C-alpha positions in Angstrom: 0.0 0.0 0.0 1.4 3.4 -1.0 2.0 6.0 1.7 -0.8 8.6 2.1 0.3 12.2 1.4 -3.0 14.2 1.5 -6.1 14.3 3.7 -9.4 15.5 2.2 -12.6 16.6 4.1 -15.6 14.9 2.6 -18.8 17.1 2.5 -22.3 16.3 1.4 -25.4 18.3 1.0 -27.5 18.3 4.2 -30.9 19.7 4.8 -32.6 21.8 2.3 -33.1 25.5 3.1 -34.7 27.2 0.1 -38.3 26.7 -1.3 -36.9 26.0 -4.8 -35.0 23.1 -3.4 -38.2 21.6 -2.1 -40.0 22.3 -5.4 -37.5 20.1 -7.3 -38.0 17.1 -5.1 -38.9 14.1 -7.4 -42.1 12.4 -6.5 -42.0 9.9 -9.4 -39.5 9.0 -12.0 -40.9 7.4 -15.2 -39.2 4.9 -17.4 -39.1 7.3 -20.3 -36.9 9.7 -18.3 -39.6 12.1 -17.3 -40.4 12.8 -13.7 -43.1 14.3 -11.5 -41.7 16.9 -9.1 -43.3 18.4 -6.0 -43.8 21.8 -7.7 -46.1 20.1 -10.3 -48.7 19.2 -7.7 -48.0 21.5 -4.8 -47.3 25.1 -3.9 -44.1 25.6 -1.7 -43.6 28.7 0.3 -41.8 30.0 3.3 -44.8 30.8 5.6 -46.2 30.7 9.1 -46.5 27.6 11.1 -50.2 28.0 11.2 -52.8 30.5 10.0 -55.3 30.2 12.8 -54.1 33.5 14.5 -53.9 37.1 13.5 -52.1 39.8 15.4 -52.7 43.5 15.0 -51.7 46.8 16.7 -54.2 49.6 16.5 -55.9 47.8 13.7 -52.7 47.4 11.6 -51.0 44.1 10.9 -48.3 43.3 13.4 -46.2 40.6 14.9 -46.9 40.4 18.6 -44.1 39.2 20.9 -44.4 38.7 24.6 -41.5 38.9 27.1 -41.8 37.2 30.5 -39.7 37.4 33.6 -37.6 34.5 34.8 -38.1 33.7 38.5 -36.4 36.3 40.7 -35.8 38.8 37.9 -36.3 42.5 38.4 -39.1 43.7 36.2 -37.8 47.3 35.9 -34.3 46.1 34.9 -35.7 43.7 32.4 -37.9 46.4 30.8 -34.9 48.7 30.6 -32.7 46.0 29.0 -35.4 45.1 26.5 -35.6 48.8 25.5 -31.9 49.0 25.1 -31.8 45.9 22.9 -34.6 47.1 20.7 -32.9 50.5 20.3 -29.7 48.6 19.2 -31.6 46.6 16.6 -33.8 49.4 15.3 -31.2 50.6 12.6 -31.3 47.1 11.1 -35.1 47.1 10.6 -36.4 47.3 7.0 -37.9 50.5 5.8 -41.5 50.9 7.1 -41.0 48.5 10.1 -41.4 49.9 13.5 -41.6 48.4 17.0 -43.9 49.7 19.7 -44.2 48.6 23.3 -48.0 48.4 23.5 -48.4 46.6 26.8 -45.9 47.1 29.6 -46.7 46.0 33.1 -43.7 47.9 34.5 -45.3 51.2 33.6 -47.7 50.7 36.5 -44.9 49.7 38.8 -42.8 52.8 37.9 -45.8 55.2 38.4 -46.8 53.4 41.6 -43.3 53.8 43.1 -43.3 57.4 41.9 -46.6 58.1 43.7 -45.4 56.5 46.9 -42.1 58.5 46.8 -44.3 61.6 46.3 -46.3 60.5 49.3 -43.1 60.0 51.2 -42.0 63.6 50.6 -45.4 64.9 51.6 -45.4 62.9 54.7 -41.9 64.2 55.7 -43.1 67.8 55.2 -46.3 67.3 57.3 -44.3 65.6 60.1 -41.9 68.4 60.2 -44.7 71.0 60.4 -46.4 69.1 63.3 -43.1 68.9 65.2 -42.5 72.6 64.7 -46.0 73.5 65.9 -45.4 71.8 69.2 -41.7 72.7 69.7 -42.0 76.2 68.1 -38.3 76.5 67.3 -36.3 75.6 64.3 -33.4 74.5 66.3 -35.4 72.2 68.5 -37.4 70.9 65.5 -34.1 70.0 63.8 -33.4 67.3 66.4 -36.2 64.8 65.7 -36.2 65.8 62.0 -32.6 64.5 61.7 -33.8 61.1 63.0 -35.8 60.6 59.8 -33.0 60.6 57.2 -30.6 58.7 59.5 -33.2 55.9 60.2 -34.3 55.7 56.6 -30.8 55.6 55.1 -30.0 52.8 57.6 -33.2 51.1 56.5 -32.1 51.1 52.9 -28.8 49.6 54.0 -30.5 46.9 55.9 -32.8 46.1 52.9 -29.8 45.9 50.7 -28.1 43.4 53.0 -31.2 41.3 53.1 -31.7 41.3 49.4 -34.9 43.2 49.3 -35.8 45.6 46.5 -37.4 49.0 46.5 -41.1 48.2 45.7 -44.5 49.3 46.6 -44.6 47.3 49.9 -41.2 48.4 51.2 -42.0 52.0 50.3 -45.3 51.7 52.2 -43.2 50.7 55.2 -41.0 53.8 54.6 -44.1 56.1 54.6 -45.4 54.7 57.9 -41.9 54.7 59.3 -41.6 58.4 58.9 -44.2 59.0 61.6 -42.8 56.2 63.8 -39.0 57.0 63.7 -39.6 60.6 65.0 -41.6 59.2 67.9 -38.7 58.1 70.0 -36.7 61.3 69.3 -39.8 63.4 70.2 -40.3 61.5 73.5 -36.7 62.2 74.5 -36.7 65.8 73.3 -40.0 66.7 74.9 -38.9 65.2 78.3 -35.6 67.1 78.2 -37.4 70.3 77.4 -40.0 69.8 80.1 -37.4 69.1 82.8 -35.4 72.2 81.7 -38.4 74.5 82.2 -40.2 72.8 85.2 -37.1 72.2 87.3 -34.9 75.1 85.9 -31.8 73.0 85.2 -29.3 73.1 82.3 -29.8 71.1 79.1 -27.0 68.7 80.1 -28.6 67.9 83.5 -32.1 67.7 82.0 -30.8 65.3 79.3 -29.2 63.0 82.0 -32.4 63.0 84.1 -34.7 62.6 81.1 -32.8 59.6 79.8 -33.2 58.0 83.2 -36.9 58.4 82.9 -37.5 57.6 79.2 -34.8 55.0 78.3 -37.1 52.3 79.5 -40.1 53.4 77.6 -38.0 54.0 74.4 -36.6 50.4 74.6 -40.1 49.1 75.4 -41.6 50.9 72.4 -38.9 49.6 70.0 -39.3 46.0 71.3 -43.0 46.1 71.1 -43.1 47.6 67.6 -40.6 45.0 66.4 -42.2 42.1 68.2 -45.6 42.6 66.5 -43.8 42.0 63.1 -41.6 39.1 64.2 -44.4 36.4 63.9 -45.7 37.6 60.6 -42.3 37.5 59.0 -42.5 33.7 59.2 -46.0 33.3 57.6 -46.1 31.4 54.3 -48.0 31.9 51.1 -48.8 35.0 49.2 -50.0 36.9 52.3 -46.8 36.0 54.2 -44.7 37.4 51.4 -46.7 40.6 51.4 -46.5 40.9 55.1 -42.8 40.0 55.3 -41.4 42.8 53.2 -43.5 45.4 55.0 -42.6 44.0 58.4 -38.8 43.8 57.8 -38.8 47.4 56.5 -40.5 48.8 59.5 -38.6 46.7 62.0 -35.3 47.9 60.7 -36.4 51.6 60.7 -37.9 51.3 64.2 -34.7 49.6 65.6 -32.5 52.3 64.1 -34.8 55.1 65.4 -34.4 53.6 69.0 -30.7 53.7 68.7 -30.8 57.3 67.4 -33.1 58.3 70.3 -30.9 56.8 72.9 -27.6 58.2 71.5 -27.8 61.0 69.0 -30.9 62.8 70.3 -29.8 63.5 73.9 -26.4 64.7 72.5 -28.1 67.1 70.1 -30.4 68.3 72.9 -27.3 69.3 75.0 -25.8 71.1 71.9 -28.9 72.8 70.6 -31.5 73.5 73.3 -31.6 76.7 75.2 -33.7 77.8 78.2 -35.6 80.5 76.4 -36.1 79.3 72.9 -39.9 79.4 72.6 -41.7 81.5 70.1 -43.5 84.6 71.3 -45.7 85.0 68.2 -49.4 85.5 68.9 -50.4 82.2 67.3 -47.9 80.1 69.3 -48.9 81.9 72.5 -52.5 81.1 71.8 -51.7 77.5 70.9 -49.8 77.0 74.2 -52.6 78.4 76.2 -55.1 76.3 74.2 -53.1 73.1 74.7 -52.6 73.8 78.4 -56.4 74.1 78.8 -56.9 70.9 76.8 -54.4 69.1 79.0 -56.2 70.4 82.1 -59.5 69.1 80.8 -57.9 65.8 79.8 -56.5 65.2 83.2 -59.8 66.1 84.8 -61.6 63.6 82.5 -59.0 60.9 83.5 -59.6 61.7 87.1 -63.4 61.3 86.5 -62.8 57.9 84.9 -60.5 56.7 87.7 -63.1 57.6 90.3 -65.9 55.9 88.3 -64.3 52.7 87.2 -67.6 50.9 86.6 -68.5 53.4 83.9 -65.1 52.8 82.3 -65.7 49.0 82.4 -69.1 49.4 80.7 -67.7 51.6 78.0 -64.8 49.3 77.4 -67.0 46.2 77.1 -69.3 48.1 74.7 -66.4 49.2 72.5 -64.9 45.6 72.4 -68.4 44.2 71.5 -68.8 46.8 68.7 -65.3 45.9 67.4 -66.1 42.2 67.2 -69.4 43.0 65.4 -67.6 45.3 62.9 -64.9 42.7 62.2 -67.6 40.1 61.4 -69.6 42.4 59.2 -66.8 44.1 57.4 -66.6 42.6 53.8 -63.3 41.0 53.0 -61.1 40.7 49.9 -57.6 39.8 49.0 -56.3 43.1 47.6 -58.2 46.2 46.3 -58.8 46.7 42.6 -56.3 49.0 40.9 -56.2 51.2 37.8 -53.3 49.5 36.2 -53.4 51.5 33.0 -54.9 48.8 30.8 -57.9 46.5 30.5 -58.6 43.3 28.7 -61.3 42.6 26.1 -62.5 39.1 25.2 -64.6 38.5 22.0 -66.5 35.2 21.5 -68.5 34.4 18.4 -70.8 31.4 18.1 -69.2 28.0 18.0 -67.7 27.1 14.6 -67.4 30.8 13.5 -64.5 31.3 11.1 -61.5 33.5 11.7 -62.7 36.0 9.0 -65.9 36.5 11.0 -64.0 37.0 14.2 -61.7 39.5 12.5 -64.6 41.6 11.3 -66.0 41.8 14.9 -62.6 42.7 16.2 -62.5 45.6 13.8 -65.8 46.9 15.2 -64.6 46.6 18.8 -61.3 48.4 17.9 -63.4 51.3 16.5 -65.4 51.5 19.7 -62.3 51.5 21.8 -60.6 54.2 19.8 -63.6 56.5 20.0 -62.4 57.5 23.5 -59.1 59.4 23.5 -58.3 58.0 27.0 -57.5 54.7 25.3 -54.0 54.8 23.8 -53.1 51.5 22.1 -54.8 48.2 21.3 -53.0 45.0 20.8 -55.3 42.4 19.2 -54.9 38.6 19.2 -57.6 37.3 16.8 -58.0 33.6 17.1 -56.6 33.4 20.7 -58.7 32.7 23.8 -56.8 34.4 26.6 -59.2 33.4 29.4 -59.8 29.8 28.5 -56.4 29.3 26.9 -55.6 28.0 23.5 -56.3 29.0 19.9 -59.9 29.2 18.7 -61.1 30.6 15.4 -64.2 32.1 17.1 -62.3 33.9 19.9 -60.2 37.1 20.2 -58.4 38.9 22.9 -57.4 42.6 23.1 -55.2 44.4 25.5 -56.2 48.1 25.6 -53.7 50.5 27.2 -54.7 53.9 28.4 -52.9 57.2 28.3 -50.8 58.1 31.3 -52.6 58.5 34.6 -51.6 62.2 34.7 -53.2 62.8 31.3 -56.7 61.4 32.0 -59.4 61.9 34.5 -61.4 58.7 33.9 -60.2 55.4 35.4 -60.1 52.0 33.7 -63.2 50.8 35.6 -65.3 53.5 33.9 -63.7 52.8 30.5 -64.7 49.1 30.9 -68.3 50.1 31.6 -68.3 52.4 28.7 -67.1 49.7 26.3 -69.9 47.4 27.3 -72.3 50.1 26.2 -70.6 50.9 22.9 -70.5 47.2 21.9 -74.0 46.2 23.0 -75.2 46.5 19.4 -72.9 43.7 18.2 -75.3 40.8 18.1 -73.0 38.4 16.4 -70.5 38.1 19.3 -70.2 38.3 23.1 -67.9 41.1 24.0 -66.5 41.1 27.5 -64.2 43.7 29.1 -62.6 43.4 32.5 -59.7 44.7 34.6 -56.7 42.5 35.0 -56.1 40.7 38.3 -54.7 43.1 41.0 -51.6 40.8 41.4 -50.1 39.8 38.1 -50.1 36.0 37.7 -53.1 35.3 39.9 -55.7 34.3 37.3 -56.5 35.8 34.0 -59.1 38.3 35.0 -60.3 40.4 37.9 -63.1 38.9 40.1 -63.0 35.2 40.9 -62.4 32.0 39.1 -63.3 28.5 40.2 -63.6 25.0 38.7 -66.5 22.5 39.0 -65.0 19.0 39.2 -66.5 15.6 38.4 -65.3 12.9 40.8 -67.6 10.2 39.4 -68.9 9.0 36.0 -71.0 10.9 33.5 -68.5 12.7 31.2 -69.0 16.2 29.7 -72.8 15.9 29.9 -72.7 15.7 33.7 -70.3 18.7 33.9 -72.7 20.7 31.7 -75.6 19.9 34.0 -73.7 21.0 37.1 -72.4 24.1 35.4 -75.9 25.2 34.4 -77.3 24.6 37.9 -74.6 26.8 39.5 -75.0 29.5 36.8 -78.8 29.5 37.1 -78.7 29.8 40.9 -76.0 32.5 40.8 -78.1 34.7 38.5 -80.8 34.9 41.2 -78.3 36.1 43.9 -77.9 39.9 44.4 -74.4 39.3 45.8 -72.8 37.9 42.6 -72.6 40.2 39.6 -72.6 37.3 37.1 -71.1 33.8 36.7 -70.3 32.6 33.2 -68.1 30.1 31.4 -66.2 30.1 28.2 -66.5 26.3 27.9 -68.6 25.3 24.9 -70.2 21.8 25.5 -72.2 21.9 22.3 -69.7 23.0 19.7 -70.6 21.8 16.1 -68.5 18.8 15.0 -68.2 16.6 12.0 -67.7 12.9 13.0 -65.8 10.7 10.6 -66.4 7.0 11.2 -63.9 4.6 9.5 -65.1 1.1 8.7 -61.9 -0.7 9.7 -63.0 -4.1 8.2 -63.9 -2.5 4.9 -60.6 -0.5 4.8 -58.6 -3.7 5.4 -60.5 -5.5 2.7 -59.6 -2.8 0.3 -55.9 -2.9 1.3 -56.0 0.5 3.0 -53.7 0.9 6.0 -55.6 2.5 8.9 -52.6 4.7 10.0 -52.2 5.9 6.5 -55.9 6.9 6.4 -55.6 8.9 9.6 -52.4 10.6 8.5 -54.1 11.5 5.2 -57.0 13.1 7.1 -54.6 15.0 9.3 -52.4 16.2 6.4 -55.4 17.3 4.4 -57.7 18.9 6.9 -54.9 20.2 9.2 -51.1 20.3 9.1 -48.8 17.3 8.9 -45.2 17.4 10.1 -42.8 16.0 7.6 -39.3 16.9 8.7 -37.0 20.0 9.4 -35.1 22.5 7.3 -32.3 25.0 8.1 -32.8 28.7 7.7 -31.2 31.7 9.4 -29.0 29.5 11.5 -32.0 27.6 13.0 -34.0 24.5 12.4 -37.6 24.9 11.2 -40.5 22.5 10.6 -41.6 21.4 7.2 -45.4 21.2 7.3 -47.9 19.8 4.7 -51.5 20.8 4.2 -54.1 20.9 1.5 -55.1 24.0 -0.3 -58.1 25.7 1.2 -60.5 25.0 -1.7 -60.1 21.3 -1.2 -61.2 21.3 2.4 -64.1 23.8 2.5 -67.1 21.4 2.4 -67.9 18.3 4.4 -68.1 16.4 1.1 -64.4 17.2 0.5 -63.5 14.5 3.0 -65.0 11.8 0.9 -62.9 13.0 -2.1 -59.6 12.4 -0.2 -57.7 9.5 -1.7 -55.6 7.0 0.2 -53.1 4.6 -1.5 -53.9 1.0 -1.0 -51.4 -1.9 -0.7 -52.0 -2.7 -4.4 -51.0 0.8 -5.5 -54.5 2.0 -6.3 -55.9 5.3 -5.0 -59.0 4.6 -2.9 -61.4 7.5 -2.0 -62.2 8.0 1.7 -65.9 7.8 0.9 -65.5 4.1 0.1 -64.8 3.1 3.7 -66.0 6.0 5.8 -69.3 7.6 6.9 -69.8 11.1 8.1 -72.4 12.8 10.3 -72.9 16.1 12.0 -72.7 16.1 15.8 -72.2 18.3 18.8 -69.7 18.1 21.7 -67.3 20.1 23.9 -64.6 22.1 22.1 -62.1 21.2 24.7 -61.9 19.1 27.9 -60.0 20.5 30.9 -58.7 18.8 34.1 -58.1 20.4 37.4 -56.5 18.6 40.3 -56.4 15.6 37.8 -60.2 15.6 37.6 -62.5 16.5 34.7 -63.5 20.1 35.3 -65.1 23.2 33.8 -63.9 26.7 34.7 -66.4 29.4 35.7 -65.7 33.2 36.0 -67.5 35.8 38.0 -67.3 38.9 40.1 -69.0 40.5 43.0 -72.1 42.7 42.4 -71.7 46.5 43.0 -71.6 47.2 46.7 -70.3 43.7 47.7 -66.8 42.5 48.2 -65.0 39.5 46.7 -65.1 37.7 50.1 -68.9 38.0 50.2 -69.1 36.7 46.6 -66.9 33.8 47.4 -69.0 32.9 50.3 -72.2 33.1 48.2 -70.7 30.8 45.5 -69.8 28.3 48.2 -73.4 28.4 49.5 -74.8 27.9 46.0 -72.3 25.0 45.2 -73.2 23.2 48.5 -76.9 23.6 47.7 -77.0 22.5 44.0 -74.0 20.2 43.3 -74.6 16.5 43.7 -72.4 14.4 46.1 -70.0 13.2 43.4 -69.3 16.8 42.2 -67.0 19.3 43.9 -65.6 22.8 43.3 -62.2 24.3 43.9 -60.9 27.9 43.7 -58.1 29.2 41.6 -56.3 32.6 41.1 -57.0 35.4 43.5 -60.0 33.6 45.0 -57.7 30.7 46.0 -55.2 33.0 47.7 -58.0 34.9 49.4 -59.4 31.7 50.8 -56.0 30.5 51.8 -55.2 33.7 53.7 -58.6 34.0 55.4 -57.2 32.7 58.7 -53.8 34.2 58.4 -54.6 37.6 59.8 -56.2 36.2 63.0 -53.1 34.1 63.5 -50.7 37.0 62.9 -52.6 39.3 65.2 -52.8 36.6 67.9 -49.1 35.9 67.7 -48.4 39.7 67.7 -50.4 40.2 70.9 -48.6 37.3 72.6 -45.3 38.7 71.7 -46.2 42.1 73.0 -47.4 40.6 76.3 -44.2 38.6 76.8 -42.0 41.5 76.0 -43.8 43.8 78.5 -43.9 41.0 81.1 -40.1 40.7 80.9 -39.7 44.5 81.0 -42.0 45.1 84.0 -41.1 41.8 85.7 -44.7 41.0 86.4 -47.6 39.3 84.6 -50.5 41.7 85.5 -49.1 45.1 84.6 -48.6 44.4 80.8 -52.4 43.9 80.6 -52.8 47.7 81.1 -51.0 48.1 77.8 -52.7 45.2 76.1 -56.2 46.5 76.9 -55.4 49.6 74.8 -54.9 47.5 71.6 -58.7 47.0 70.8 -59.1 50.8 70.5 -56.8 50.8 67.4 -58.7 48.0 65.8 -62.0 49.7 66.6 -60.9 52.9 64.9 -59.5 51.1 61.9 -62.7 49.2 61.2 -64.8 52.3 61.6 -62.7 54.2 59.2 -62.8 51.6 56.4 -66.5 51.2 57.0 -67.0 55.0 56.4 -64.7 55.0 53.4 -66.5 51.9 51.9 -63.3 49.8 51.8 -62.8 46.1 52.6 -60.8 44.0 55.0 -58.0 43.2 52.6 -54.3 42.2 52.9 -53.1 45.9 52.9 -55.6 46.8 55.6 -54.4 43.9 57.7 -50.8 44.9 57.3 -51.7 48.3 58.7 -53.7 46.7 61.5 -50.6 44.8 62.7 -48.7 48.1 62.7 -51.5 49.6 64.8 -50.9 47.1 67.5 -47.5 48.4 68.0 -48.5 52.1 67.8 -51.4 51.7 70.2 -49.1 49.9 72.6 -46.6 52.7 72.3 -49.0 55.3 73.7 -50.0 53.0 76.5 -46.4 52.3 77.3 -45.6 56.0 77.7 -48.3 56.4 80.3 -47.9 53.1 82.1 -44.1 53.3 82.3 -44.1 56.7 84.0 -47.0 55.8 86.2 -45.1 52.8 87.4 -42.0 55.0 88.1 -44.0 57.4 90.2 -45.8 54.7 92.0 -42.5 53.2 93.0 -41.4 56.6 94.2 -44.3 56.6 96.8 -47.2 58.1 94.8 -50.5 56.4 95.2 -51.7 54.5 92.1 -54.4 57.0 91.3 -52.1 60.0 91.6 -49.4 58.3 89.7 -51.8 57.5 86.9 -53.0 61.1 86.7 -49.4 62.5 86.8 -48.4 60.1 84.0 -51.4 61.2 82.0 -50.4 64.9 82.4 -46.8 64.5 81.6 -47.2 62.1 78.6 -50.2 63.8 77.1 -48.1 66.3 75.1 -45.6 63.7 73.6 -48.5 61.3 72.9 -50.4 64.0 71.0 -47.3 65.3 69.3 -46.1 61.8 68.1 -49.6 60.7 67.2 -50.4 63.8 65.2 -47.1 63.5 63.4 -47.9 59.9 62.5 -51.5 60.6 61.5 -50.6 63.5 59.3 -47.8 61.5 57.9 -50.3 59.0 56.5 -52.8 61.6 55.2 -51.1 61.6 51.8 -51.8 57.9 51.5 -55.5 58.5 52.2 -55.8 61.3 49.7 -53.6 59.9 47.0 -54.7 59.1 43.5 -53.4 57.5 40.3 -51.5 54.2 39.9 -51.6 52.0 43.0 -54.0 54.3 44.8 -56.2 51.4 45.9 -53.4 49.9 48.0 -52.4 53.3 49.5 -56.0 54.0 50.5 -56.4 50.6 52.1 -53.2 51.0 54.2 -53.6 54.7 55.0 -57.3 54.8 55.8 -57.2 51.9 58.3 -54.0 53.1 60.0 -55.1 56.7 60.3 -58.5 55.8 61.7 -57.0 53.3 64.1 -54.4 55.7 65.3 -56.9 58.5 65.9 -58.9 56.1 68.1 -55.8 54.9 69.9 -54.8 58.5 70.6 -58.1 60.3 71.4 -60.0 57.4 73.1 -57.4 55.0 74.6 -55.6 57.8 76.5 -58.7 58.2 78.7 -58.7 54.5 79.6 -55.0 53.6 80.0 -54.6 55.3 83.4 -57.7 53.5 84.5 -56.3 50.2 83.4 -53.1 50.9 85.3 -55.1 51.7 88.4 -57.2 48.5 88.1 -54.2 46.2 87.8 -52.2 48.0 90.5 -54.9 48.5 93.2 -57.2 45.6 92.2 -60.1 47.9 92.7 -62.8 49.1 90.3 -62.5 52.9 91.2 -60.7 55.4 93.4 -62.7 56.3 96.5 -61.0 59.7 97.3 -62.5 62.9 96.0 -61.2 65.0 93.3 -59.7 67.6 95.7 -57.9 64.9 97.7 -56.2 63.7 94.6 -55.3 67.3 93.6 -53.8 67.9 97.1 -51.6 64.8 96.9 -50.3 65.7 93.4 -49.5 69.3 94.6 -47.7 67.9 97.6 -45.6 65.6 95.5 -44.8 68.5 93.1 -43.6 70.5 96.0 -41.3 67.7 97.2 -39.8 67.2 93.7 -39.5 71.0 93.1 -41.7 70.9 90.0 -43.0 74.3 89.0 -46.3 73.7 87.2 -50.0 74.0 87.7 -50.9 72.3 84.5 -53.3 69.5 84.6 -54.1 69.4 88.4 -57.3 67.5 89.0 
């Protein structure tokens, strides 16, 4: 064998890539040298995989492409990167081709965050004005004001370390934290200032004495506020995730504010405060006199309650009873509806309607939408059922985006109602419009979704009967706005029955017959081809004119084993029939999906309860139902709030028991907690809101804030009682001394959440829910509970219902104690 000197690479032609190459495929070679090629009997083109779908943008032909986040991805970063990539590719587009972002969920996120940041700034300004009103000096006001940026910057650092992002929930926590973080600094500052003026000592001596009095309350306030959030940070599910981010944010801010109050605030008091720094302007002189008179009246009212404990007990029981009743009657929901800047339109034609008919109706709907300038863009998916899922010739879905929230006065809810009126004349189709779910990913629509499941025999017919029973009963209920389904159990069908014995007798392979049917009436996958560096499918289908009529099926020919072409009509029979267009399974059971929403004036929780009542009443024993989407999460979280509140109350009690080293005294603080709940429920009842997750988040915050006011009174009353004051006198003195810081801190917090209550635009529903409940609860905890907390302290210290001494005797004891302690004040004597 001769030695090898060269090596060659052997190449061969691989997959075809051009239509002409497919056209020249030889189907048959004849003996005379002629041949039958594919182009002689077929049309070959580079086209779409299927033609059962049409995409359009504002009525013009378009290719619609969706981009979805991977788990853990940041929506705003992804949107920014997509925009950068499209800007990079734009110069390569052919002339006349443009790209438009028609539906962007991050726009709502961006505007929501902007609105919350705006609320954050407004809250800071209002808190600053409240502090200045009470302190009446820019230098003194600067001390608690500095606590805000220090605590918030530290909170951002803590969030970064824990891997949390800046989102709506964490910013909610920031807004509420503004009113909370100044509390500790105000308590320290107010006490230093009071000691300076009542005992005529220097700022340094006043700061030292003040820290001896308020260090305990500050530590207790921080521990209580953090402890109410510790249990909810470990809750699971969607509710737990919503609670957790909010809880962590406030806990970090409160912890840092406590450190600032115990370290930076007294140091600043020594450096900044002067003996005569109060304003002498007429307004401030009037305000000081007015507040002194209010304090005097307040202490007198507290003395009245302490001497008439039975009345206080009756009022307390009545308030708790009213709170329980309000809790039971307040409608519930998962989250409030939001104006997200777009709504969804679903179009359904009769069963069997062609794509051309559907497209014509879509054009009518587009014209109706565009008649209102508040609607900006319309992305249409003709042939796609977004709600039920899947491609259907008789269905279409449209995403209608609105102009920016700042540029329109009407919300999406009103636009949805308007579209119903403008499309009511379209008799050929059912046109539905609805808001998207409040939390993206929880279902396809707003309202509720549930499945009826068949656990026994019966097939689609039994599901149809159960579905009709539920829908019929739901139409009679005033609570449910409407229950409907997109499942079609009686869609027109053409049944082809193959006589297998006859086919075999004629030499026809059964598999070949079915493949021929699929390739002629639908699309048949042949193999793959290469194009643009990727592999694509080669699909075969018959021309439209050969599959337009039922008779065309009989004219389809199948090659027999002998080589003869046998028509399908020789061994098949055809008949028209009806049956379901699709069959769904849920929890591995045959199921049908139903959609609905609450009637105007009712909440989603009430609608869910009504559907459960109807299902229990009409469904047979072997049929069941199950919730999905937002309704499933709402049902799952129904007991979460009670658990979270219960655990928070236990944590507060244990913290206070450890602080006071006794089991009974913490109850005087705990008894103040129902006042916050009472005020929160009253406020959302007046505002017409529901008991949703955001309200519940604020309710947990209220537990800590209501406990804070009680701690300020109880802690000082305990100190005075230990110094020899009687329980009644100690309670009255604590009420007098702590009334000003309680009102100051509470007003700072209340006004800090006012921007949440009055906000509008994107995300306003969540802000209203949080702000309204918290503001109402804090007002009750401030202006009602302060009259009862001294009485609670007296009850648990003296074990008596009321003080037997007269008003004058109590006033004499307080004056005597003031003289011993060299306190120069006549404010608030009974």
